C-alpha positions, -999 to 999 in steps of 0.1 A, spaced: 585 722 637 621 731 621 618 738 582 646 726 560 663 756 544 690 736 524 678 729 487 696 714 458 703 741 429 672 736 407 649 735 439 665 765 454 663 784 422 626 778 418 620 789 455 638 822 450 624 828 415 655 824 395 671 803 369 698 777 379 726 797 362 715 829 379 719 808 413 749 794 404 765 827 390 755 843 424 779 819 441 806 821 417 807 860 419 810 858 456 775 872 465 771 839 485 797 827 510 805 790 515 790 778 546 762 804 549 747 806 516 759 772 501 778 743 509 787 708 491 766 680 495 783 645 488 754 627 498 747 594 476 781 598 460 809 576 461 848 589 460 861 603 439 832 626 439 822 659 425 799 674 452 770 693 440 762 726 457 732 732 479 716 766 490 704 782 522 672 796 507 667 820 536 701 832 536 700 838 498 669 856 495 683 882 521 714 888 498 691 888 467 669 916 485 696 936 502 715 942 467 683 942 447 697 915 424 678 906 393 649 935 399 659 947 366 651 913 349 620 910 363 608 944 354 618 939 318 602 905 316 
C-alpha cells in the first residue's frame, strides 16, 4: 500500500516534531524546494485562490536531518 506523504502545514509540522512557523521558515529560507519538499494545494478553493502549501514529510525529514536543523532547540528544551 502506498502511503500519502503530502500533508498540510499543521499535520506535517506535527509529524516532523516542529511548529507550523518553523516549517514555513524552512520553506521561506530555501531549505525546501518547490515540487520536491512542498507544493501549492488549491483543493476546495475557488478562484481567485490563495493556495496553502502542503509538504512531503519524507523529503522534508531528509533535509532536516542532513543539516541538523532544530537539533539545538530540542537539546535546550
